[in-house]
N, C-alpha and C positions, 0 to 999 in steps of 0.2 A: 123676510130675513132668511139671509144664508144660514146653515148648517154648522158651521165651520168657526165661526167668530171672528171671520176675517172675508171681507170680498174681495174677488180674485177671481181672473177668468179661469175657463177649464184647459185654457190651451198650457197651463202650468204642467197639467199631469203629463202632457205629450213629453216638455222638455225633460221632464224627470227620468223618465225612461231610455233617453239618449245617452251613450256609453260616456262616463267620467274618464280623462285620461291617466289620472292618479288614483282611480278607484281600486279597492281590492276586490280581488276573486269573490271574496264573500258576498260583497255587494250583488253580484248575479244570483247567488244561493237565497238571497235576501227576496230578491224579487220573481226569482222562479223556485222555488224549494223544490228539490227532489221529491219524488215520492215513490220512486223505486227503490227498495230498502232489502237488507240481508234477511233471509230465512231462516228460523231455526227449527230445529227439531221440535215436532209436534208433541205437545205435553199436555195433559189432561188439568193441570193447574197453573191460573196466573195469576200468580199474587199481585195482589192490588197496589197500585202506583198512584202516589201524591207529587206532581210538578209543581216544585217552588221555584218562579221565575227570579232570574237576576233584575239588577237594577235597571230600569227601562225595559224590562220583559213582559209586562201586560197593560191592555189598555188602561185607558183614564177617559171619563167623560165629565163635561161641564156643562152649567147652565148658570147665565149671566144675568146680571141686572145691576151693572155699575155706575157708581156715581160719575168715573171720568175713566178716559184711557189715554193710552199714551201715545195715537195719533189717530187721524181722522178714517184712516182705512179699518180700524178695530168695530167691532159691536160694543155698543153698551148692555144690549140686552137679548137675550133669546128666549124663543118661547118653551123651547123643551133642552132636552140635555143634548150634545154632540159630541163628536169624539176628539179629546184633547190630546191624545198620544195614541197613534201616530197619527197628525192632520198634516196631508201632503201640502198644504198652503203654507205651513211654516216653514218650508224650504225658500219662498221667495221673501227678497228682501225686507219689505214690510212687516210682511207675516209673522216673520221670526218675533219681532217686538212684541206682536200681540200674543203671541204664542207665551214668550217670557213672561209677560205681564199677568196671563192667566195662570199660569203653571206656579207660580211663585208662594212661599208660603211666608208670612210674617213671623217671626222669633220673638219671644220675651224673653229676655237676660233673667231678669226676677224669679218667675217660675217655671221657666226652662221650656213653656207650652208652645205650640205651634199653633197657626190658623191660618186658614188661605186668604187670598188678596181679599180685600173690602171688594162686595159685590158678586162672588165667584162662589159658586157652590161644586163641589168634587166628588164624585163616586166614582167606584172600582165595578165595572160591571163582570158578571160571569163566573161568580165564586162557585166553586166546585165542577164548574165547566170547563173544557179546554180551548173553545173557540178563542176566547181573549189573550191566551199566549200561543196558538197555533199562528194568527196573524194580527198587528199591530195596529191592522186599520180595517174598516168596513169593508173594503173593497177588495181586501185580499190579494195586497201589492205587498204588502210587507212581511215576511213571513219569518218567523222566530221559531217554533218548536212543533210547528207543522210535518217535519219530516222526520222529528223524534216519535211523536203520537201516531203518524201512519204508519210508523216501524212498528209500533205495538200492535196497531192495528190489524197489520197484516201478521202479526202472529197471534193472534186469539184474542186482543183486548177490545174493550167497547167503550167507545168515548162517553166520559159521563158517569161510567158506572164503574167500572174496573180501571180506568185510568182517568184522572180528575185534576184540577189544578187549583193550587190555592192562591188566587191573586190577591194584590194588596196595593196600599196607595204608596210606592218604591220613593217617592216623595219626603218622606219623612222617616226619620231613625228610629229604630226597634225600641227607644225608651220612651215614647210619647204615643203609641197607638195601641256610551260614552262612545266613540269613532264614529260621530256621526256623518257623513259626505255633505256636502254643499252648504253647510254653516261654519262659519270660521269658529276656531276655538275662544278667541277673545269674546265673540259675541255669546257663543254657549256657557261661556265661563258664568253669565250672568244668571242663568238657569241655575247652575250649578249650586253658586252662591246660596241660593235661594232654597235648595233640598238639604234640609240635615242630615241625609244619608251621606253625603258627601265626606264631611269631616269624618264620621266615626268611620270610613274606607280610607284612611291616611296609614302611612305604614307603620307599623308599631315595632318597639324593641325586643319583640319577640322574634321576627325573622331579620333583623337588622341591627346591624352594630350602630350605638348610640352615637359615632362619631360619623356614619355615613352622612355624605354631603347629598341633599337630594335638590336643591337649588342653589347654582351659584352664579353670583353676580360680581360686578366688579368693585362695590363696597362690601359685601357679605357673602358668607355661604351659611346656608342653612342646614343645620340636622336636626334628629328628632328634639334634641335639648333645645331649639331653636323657634317650635311651633308659635309659641305668643308671639315672637318678635315678628315671624314670617306674618300671621294674620292683620297685625299691626301695619306693617310695612306694605301690605297689599291694600290697606283701608277696605279691611273686612273684619274689626274687632268682634262680632255675633260669630264668627266661625270658631274661635277660640273656645267660646263659652258653648257653640255646640259639641265640638269635642271633649271637653271636660265633661259635658252630661252623659257621652257613651261611651267614653276610652276604656274605661273598665267593665262593660258589660260581657266581654269574653276575657277576662282579666287571667293570664297564666294559659288560656285556650285549654279548656277542662277536656278530658275526654269525653263522646258523646254516649258510651255505654251500652253502644249496640255495635253488630256486625258491621264494620263501614268498608266501604271501596272509595278510593280516591283515584280518580283521571284526569290525567290533564297535558298538557302540550309541553314540549320543551325542545331546545336545538334552534329557537328563532331569536334575533335578535331584539331585545325586551329594553325600554327606557330604565334607566335607575337612576339618572342626573341629568337636569335641565340646565343648561348653560344660556344668561341671560346678557344682553350689553346694558349700556347706561339706560336704555329707554325702559328696563323693568319696572314696573309688572305691564306696562300698556301696551306692549307688543307680543308676538310671539317668541320664545327663545331662537336661539341664533346658531345654537350647537345641543347634541344631546351626546352623553354618554352610555352605550348599551351594554347588557351583558345576557345571560340564557335566560329564556321563559318562554314564552306562547304568543309572543308578538304584544302583550298587553300586561299579563301578571307575571311578576319574577318568579324563576322557582324557587327562590329563597322564601317566599311567602306560601306557594303549593305545596312544597316537602312536609311543611311545618304536620301532616297529619301523622309523618311516619312515628313523632313522638308519642303518638296515642297507642304505639304497638308494645311500650312498656308502662302503659298507664291503665291499661283495661285488660279484663280477661279476655272479652270479646276479641276476636281476630280482625286485623288492619292487614288490608289489602292494597297496594300502592301501584298503580299501573302508570307509567310515563310514556307517551305517546311522541318520539320524535318525528317534528316536522308539523305537527297538529296545530294550527293555530286556533287564538282563543275564539274568536268569532265562527269560525265552521266547525268547532266540536260537534254542535248539535246538527250538521248536516253529513259529518263524516261516517263513513260505512265501517271503519273500523272502528269508531266509538259503538256505535249503535250494535255491532255485532257482539262488542263487550258486554253492552248492556242485555241484551238476549241472553247470554251465557249467562250472566249474574241471575236475572229473573228465572230464568228455565232448566239452570241448575248444571250447565257445562263449563263454568268459568275455569275452576283450576285444571282441568284437563285440557284447553284448548288455548290458553294463554301464550305460550311461546309461540305456538303456531302462527298466531298472527303478526309476530316481529315488532310487539311491544316488550317493554322492560316492566317486568312484574316482581315486586317485593313484598313478602309477606314476613310476619315478624318471624325474630326479632329483623330490624330495620337496618340497613346501611347506615352509617351515619353520614356519608356524603354519597352524591350520585357518583355513579364511573365514570360519566360522560364530562369530558374537559368542558368547563364553563368557557364561554366566546367573551374575548375582551374585545370591544371594538371600541376602545375610548378614542375621541375626537370624531369618530363617523360623522358625515354632514346630515343633518335631519332633511328628509324629501318629503314630509308627510307631517299632518297635523299631530303634536305628540299629545300623547295620555298616560296615564298611571292609574291604575285601581290597585 
């Protein structure tokens, strides 16, 4: 039996390493994560660090004994657990169907509870250890937080002792427990619909006007007030119930009550509205309206931590990093330098020297940089919105 839940030739690995014409530079960092990192001033103290990965940000493992499969290339049964995320076989045409069927969760509207697909057991490896977030595959080809962890190690930290990772099942929304190359957005949508985390990440009316149009079609413009209609129109009514289950978990975005540092990229075109033609919802959007952000998350959402400065006694530090995109944050030396300074005590003295924009309370009500308005700019990549 294969160990990946899918029978495929090893040639696939070589093909995945070939440069992709439309791939972002971040893909190079994922495949070859840099280990050379900034060095901070030596310190006798290394405050303990717990890394909480983002959505898709740690390995998952699965064991199969399935009553049926979606196609003949998929495994019915495996003798032991294998790596489900990331499994490089998923990038093959038939492999992605096997992966989606193994990864999906089954949602119960009445109870609001989720379960794995029939015959699938899934576990989260490496809780408390860093290997599951440093690389997302066993072969160490898909780097995620390796550069960040190595930066900490280079400055006195010890893996699995003073720096640890809190891995979790990112498929499941927090009440009951994204830019992937070479997989079409329409195909990936099947997995996204089966993860209850996805509706929880929908834009809220804290950051966005309720009248803002997120999806525009020839027949209807969908705003925050139209989520129920949207889910019905895309034939995914369960999504409405999933969203209702989780939408109030962070109601009002309460302050954390501890000294907080918010670092995020700005100055990059970031999707704010997707425009579809008459083929909605079965084909990709034909156009995208862009605003300011980090290429994935809008500045509207990221600057919300400014609010906390007036809501808690502890200090709130906001650092905008112009030109640093979402997926390269964990590889960027500017980010790593700030993390060193925060942990080892020199952040306030050197923030301006790094060239970023730092805000301490009281915060600025609006960013000083002009928002980019790129309405009508043609989409040249698979769209995404977190």
